[in-house]
GUTI-16302 format. One record per atom (N, C-alpha, C): residue in one letter; x, y, z; atom name. Coordinates in Angstrom, 2 decimals. Atoms other than C-alpha are relative to their C-alpha. Layout:
REM residues N
ATOM  residuo     east    north       up  atomo
ATOM        a        X        Y        Z     CA
...
***
This chain:
REM residues 79
ATOM  residuo     east    north       up  atomo
ATOM        m     1.35     0.14     0.50      N
ATOM        m     8.25     0.46     8.41     CA
ATOM        m    -0.04    -1.06    -1.08      C
ATOM        a    -0.06     1.08     0.97      N
ATOM        a     8.29    -2.91     6.74     CA
ATOM        a    -1.40    -0.47    -0.37      C
ATOM        r     1.21     0.60     0.55      N
ATOM        r     5.47    -4.22     4.56     CA
ATOM        r    -1.27     0.75     0.40      C
ATOM        v     1.18    -0.83    -0.21      N
ATOM        v     3.05    -1.32     5.04     CA
ATOM        v    -0.08     0.99    -1.14      C
ATOM        c     0.20    -0.96     1.09      N
ATOM        c     1.59     0.71     2.17     CA
ATOM        c    -0.06     1.41     0.58      C
ATOM        q    -0.06    -1.36    -0.50      N
ATOM        q     2.33     4.40     2.65     CA
ATOM        q    -1.25     0.81    -0.34      C
ATOM        i     1.21    -0.72     0.40      N
ATOM        i    -0.94     5.46     0.98     CA
ATOM        i    -1.23    -0.60     0.68      C
ATOM        t     1.22     0.64    -0.50      N
ATOM        t    -3.60     2.93     2.00     CA
ATOM        t     0.13    -0.52     1.41      C
ATOM        g    -0.19     0.56    -1.33      N
ATOM        g    -2.06     1.63     5.21     CA
ATOM        g    -0.16    -1.50     0.05      C
ATOM        k     0.11     1.46     0.02      N
ATOM        k    -2.42    -1.97     4.07     CA
ATOM        k     1.24    -0.61     0.63      C
ATOM        r    -1.11     0.63    -0.68      N
ATOM        r    -0.27    -4.26     6.19     CA
ATOM        r    -0.19    -1.51     0.00      C
ATOM        t     0.04     1.45    -0.06      N
ATOM        t     0.49    -7.92     6.80     CA
ATOM        t    -1.17    -0.46     0.85      C
ATOM        r     1.11     0.59    -0.74      N
ATOM        r    -2.54    -9.97     7.88     CA
ATOM        r     0.37    -1.43     0.34      C
ATOM        s    -0.28     1.39    -0.36      N
ATOM        s    -2.50   -13.32     9.61     CA
ATOM        s    -1.22    -0.86    -0.26      C
ATOM        g     1.07     0.95     0.26      N
ATOM        g    -4.53   -16.42     8.89     CA
ATOM        g     0.51    -1.40     0.22      C
ATOM        n    -0.36     1.40    -0.18      N
ATOM        n    -4.34   -20.17     8.72     CA
ATOM        n     0.22    -0.69    -1.33      C
ATOM        n    -0.08     1.00     1.04      N
ATOM        n    -3.03   -22.76     6.30     CA
ATOM        n    -0.90    -1.13     0.45      C
ATOM        v     0.89     1.10    -0.36      N
ATOM        v    -5.68   -25.47     6.24     CA
ATOM        v     0.33    -1.17    -0.92      C
ATOM        s    -0.38     1.17     0.79      N
ATOM        s    -4.53   -28.91     5.13     CA
ATOM        s    -1.24    -0.81    -0.38      C
ATOM        h     1.10     0.88     0.41      N
ATOM        h    -6.64   -31.61     3.51     CA
ATOM        h    -0.59    -0.73     1.21      C
ATOM        a     0.45     0.64    -1.23      N
ATOM        a    -6.83   -33.24     6.96     CA
ATOM        a    -0.58     1.01     1.00      C
ATOM        n     0.58    -1.09    -0.79      N
ATOM        n    -8.16   -29.90     8.30     CA
ATOM        n     0.90     0.42     1.17      C
ATOM        n    -0.95    -0.52    -0.98      N
ATOM        n    -4.98   -29.18    10.32     CA
ATOM        n     0.21     1.48    -0.31      C
ATOM        k    -0.16    -1.44     0.18      N
ATOM        k    -4.50   -25.46    10.87     CA
ATOM        k     1.33     0.46     0.57      C
ATOM        t    -1.25    -0.59    -0.45      N
ATOM        t    -1.13   -23.71    11.08     CA
ATOM        t     0.00     1.47    -0.43      C
ATOM        k    -0.01    -1.43     0.27      N
ATOM        k    -0.50   -19.98    11.18     CA
ATOM        k     0.81     0.33    -1.25      C
ATOM        r    -0.71    -0.51     1.17      N
ATOM        r     0.56   -18.11     8.05     CA
ATOM        r    -0.25     1.49    -0.09      C
ATOM        k     0.16    -1.43     0.19      N
ATOM        k     0.85   -14.52     6.83     CA
ATOM        k    -0.43     0.30    -1.43      C
ATOM        f     0.39    -0.51     1.31      N
ATOM        f    -0.81   -12.72     3.95     CA
ATOM        f     0.65     1.37    -0.15      C
ATOM        y    -0.73    -1.24     0.20      N
ATOM        y     1.46    -9.97     2.63     CA
ATOM        y    -0.68     0.84    -1.08      C
ATOM        p     0.53    -0.86     1.07      N
ATOM        p     0.21    -6.95     0.65     CA
ATOM        p     0.99     0.04    -1.17      C
ATOM        n    -0.83    -0.05     1.21      N
ATOM        n     1.51    -6.63    -2.90     CA
ATOM        n     0.64     1.38    -0.10      C
ATOM        l    -0.66    -1.30    -0.06      N
ATOM        l     3.92    -3.75    -2.22     CA
ATOM        l     1.08     0.12    -1.06      C
ATOM        q    -1.00    -0.32     1.01      N
ATOM        q     6.09    -2.12    -4.85     CA
ATOM        q     0.62     1.34     0.35      C
ATOM        k    -0.65    -1.31    -0.11      N
ATOM        k     8.66     0.67    -4.67     CA
ATOM        k    -0.19     0.71    -1.33      C
ATOM        k     0.35    -0.68     1.24      N
ATOM        k     7.52     3.25    -7.20     CA
ATOM        k     0.33     1.48     0.13      C
ATOM        r    -0.30    -1.43     0.05      N
ATOM        r     8.70     6.72    -8.19     CA
ATOM        r    -1.14     0.73    -0.67      C
ATOM        f     1.07    -0.83     0.55      N
ATOM        f     6.07     9.38    -8.81     CA
ATOM        f     0.52     1.42    -0.15      C
ATOM        f    -0.39    -1.38     0.25      N
ATOM        f     6.49    12.86   -10.24     CA
ATOM        f    -1.06     0.93     0.57      C
ATOM        v     0.91    -0.99    -0.58      N
ATOM        v     4.93    15.68    -8.21     CA
ATOM        v     0.08     1.25    -0.85      C
ATOM        e    -0.02    -1.10     0.96      N
ATOM        e     3.94    18.33   -10.73     CA
ATOM        e     0.11     1.37     0.68      C
ATOM        s     0.00    -1.32    -0.64      N
ATOM        s     3.44    21.17    -8.24     CA
ATOM        s     1.40     0.41     0.46      C
ATOM        t    -1.35    -0.33    -0.46      N
ATOM        t     7.01    20.95    -6.88     CA
ATOM        t     1.06    -0.32    -1.04      C
ATOM        g    -0.95     0.37     1.03      N
ATOM        g     8.68    19.44    -9.94     CA
ATOM        g     1.04    -1.01     0.46      C
ATOM        e    -0.94     0.99    -0.50      N
ATOM        e    10.35    16.63    -7.96     CA
ATOM        e    -0.57    -1.41    -0.11      C
ATOM        w     0.38     1.41    -0.02      N
ATOM        w    10.31    12.85    -7.94     CA
ATOM        w    -0.07    -0.47     1.45      C
ATOM        v     0.18     0.55    -1.34      N
ATOM        v     9.06    11.02    -4.84     CA
ATOM        v    -0.07    -1.51    -0.12      C
ATOM        t     0.05     1.45    -0.02      N
ATOM        t     9.71     7.34    -4.09     CA
ATOM        t    -0.90    -0.45     1.14      C
ATOM        l     0.94     0.50    -1.00      N
ATOM        l     6.87     5.59    -2.29     CA
ATOM        l    -0.04    -1.51    -0.02      C
ATOM        k     0.20     1.45    -0.10      N
ATOM        k     6.34     2.03    -1.08     CA
ATOM        k    -1.51    -0.21     0.10      C
ATOM        v     1.46     0.03     0.07      N
ATOM        v     2.76     1.41    -2.17     CA
ATOM        v    -0.49    -1.35    -0.51      C
ATOM        a     0.65     1.20     0.51      N
ATOM        a     0.38    -1.46    -2.83     CA
ATOM        a    -0.40     0.25    -1.45      C
ATOM        t     0.35    -0.16     1.41      N
ATOM        t    -0.52    -2.13    -6.45     CA
ATOM        t    -1.39     0.61    -0.15      C
ATOM        s     1.31    -0.64     0.06      N
ATOM        s    -4.11    -1.11    -5.71     CA
ATOM        s     0.13     1.51     0.15      C
ATOM        a    -0.23    -1.44    -0.16      N
ATOM        a    -2.78     2.29    -4.62     CA
ATOM        a     0.60     0.60    -1.27      C
ATOM        i    -0.56    -0.47     1.27      N
ATOM        i    -0.80     2.59    -7.87     CA
ATOM        i    -1.12     0.24    -1.00      C
ATOM        k     1.15    -0.17     0.90      N
ATOM        k    -4.04     2.08    -9.82     CA
ATOM        k    -0.80     1.24     0.37      C
ATOM        t     0.73    -1.17    -0.46      N
ATOM        t    -5.74     4.74    -7.70     CA
ATOM        t     0.73     1.29    -0.36      C
ATOM        i    -0.80    -1.17     0.35      N
ATOM        i    -2.88     7.20    -8.26     CA
ATOM        i    -0.07     0.25    -1.50      C
ATOM        n     0.10    -0.17     1.45      N
ATOM        n    -3.00     6.57   -12.02     CA
ATOM        n    -1.36     0.56    -0.40      C
ATOM        k     1.35    -0.46     0.33      N
ATOM        k    -6.76     7.23   -12.02     CA
ATOM        k    -0.25     1.43     0.47      C
ATOM        n     0.38    -1.28    -0.60      N
ATOM        n    -7.04    10.24    -9.69     CA
ATOM        n     1.13     1.03     0.05      C
ATOM        g    -1.14    -0.90    -0.12      N
ATOM        g    -3.53    11.73    -9.70     CA
ATOM        g     0.63    -0.12     1.37      C
ATOM        l    -0.76     0.18    -1.25      N
ATOM        l    -0.85    11.71    -7.01     CA
ATOM        l    -0.46     0.96     1.09      C
ATOM        e     0.31    -0.98    -1.04      N
ATOM        e    -1.74    14.92    -5.21     CA
ATOM        e    -1.39    -0.19     0.57      C
ATOM        a     1.36     0.25    -0.49      N
ATOM        a    -5.47    14.14    -4.98     CA
ATOM        a    -0.03    -1.23     0.89      C
ATOM        t    -0.05     1.22    -0.80      N
ATOM        t    -4.69    10.65    -3.66     CA
ATOM        t     0.68     0.26     1.33      C
ATOM        l    -0.69    -0.34    -1.25      N
ATOM        l    -2.23    12.01    -1.09     CA
ATOM        l    -0.89     0.83     0.91      C
ATOM        r     0.90    -0.84    -0.78      N
ATOM        r    -4.77    14.61     0.03     CA
ATOM        r    -1.08    -0.86     0.67      C
ATOM        k     1.06     0.86    -0.54      N
ATOM        k    -7.48    11.96     0.47     CA
ATOM        k     0.55    -0.94     1.08      C
ATOM        a    -0.62     0.87    -0.99      N
ATOM        a    -5.11     9.62     2.33     CA
ATOM        a     0.30     0.77     1.28      C
ATOM        h    -0.28    -0.83    -1.17      N
ATOM        h    -4.13    12.48     4.65     CA
ATOM        h    -1.28     0.25     0.79      C
ATOM        e     1.29    -0.22    -0.67      N
ATOM        e    -7.82    13.17     5.41     CA
ATOM        e    -0.43    -1.26     0.75      C
ATOM        r     0.36     1.27    -0.64      N
ATOM        r    -8.37     9.47     6.21     CA
ATOM        r     0.93    -0.34     1.15      C
ATOM        g    -0.97     0.28    -1.05      N
ATOM        g    -5.28     9.41     8.39     CA
ATOM        g     0.88    -1.20    -0.28      C
ATOM        t    -0.81     1.17     0.33      N
ATOM        t    -3.58     6.55     6.52     CA
ATOM        t     1.34     0.37    -0.60      C
ATOM        l    -1.24    -0.45     0.63      N
ATOM        l    -0.78     8.62     5.00     CA
ATOM        l     1.15    -0.09     0.98      C
ATOM        s    -1.19     0.09    -0.84      N
ATOM        s     2.64     7.75     6.39     CA
ATOM        s     1.24     0.20    -0.85      C
ATOM        l    -1.18    -0.31     0.81      N
ATOM        l     5.57     9.47     4.74     CA
ATOM        l     1.21     0.26     0.83      C
***
């Protein structure tokens, strides 16, 4: 599972490099993924997740368990 956020499901997107002469060549846009450890208070354990930085901000705001629950409801959770 390379370059996919485990919470949001963000993955590599494709697009074009456009030169000054308007030549177009394929390129990739990668999500800003980070390996981050989170503490799960209910179980008292640490969990390592590969998440996008936007997901880290969401976890800091809403809490890990609430974010995991919401991601599971959306169907984007992949652990």
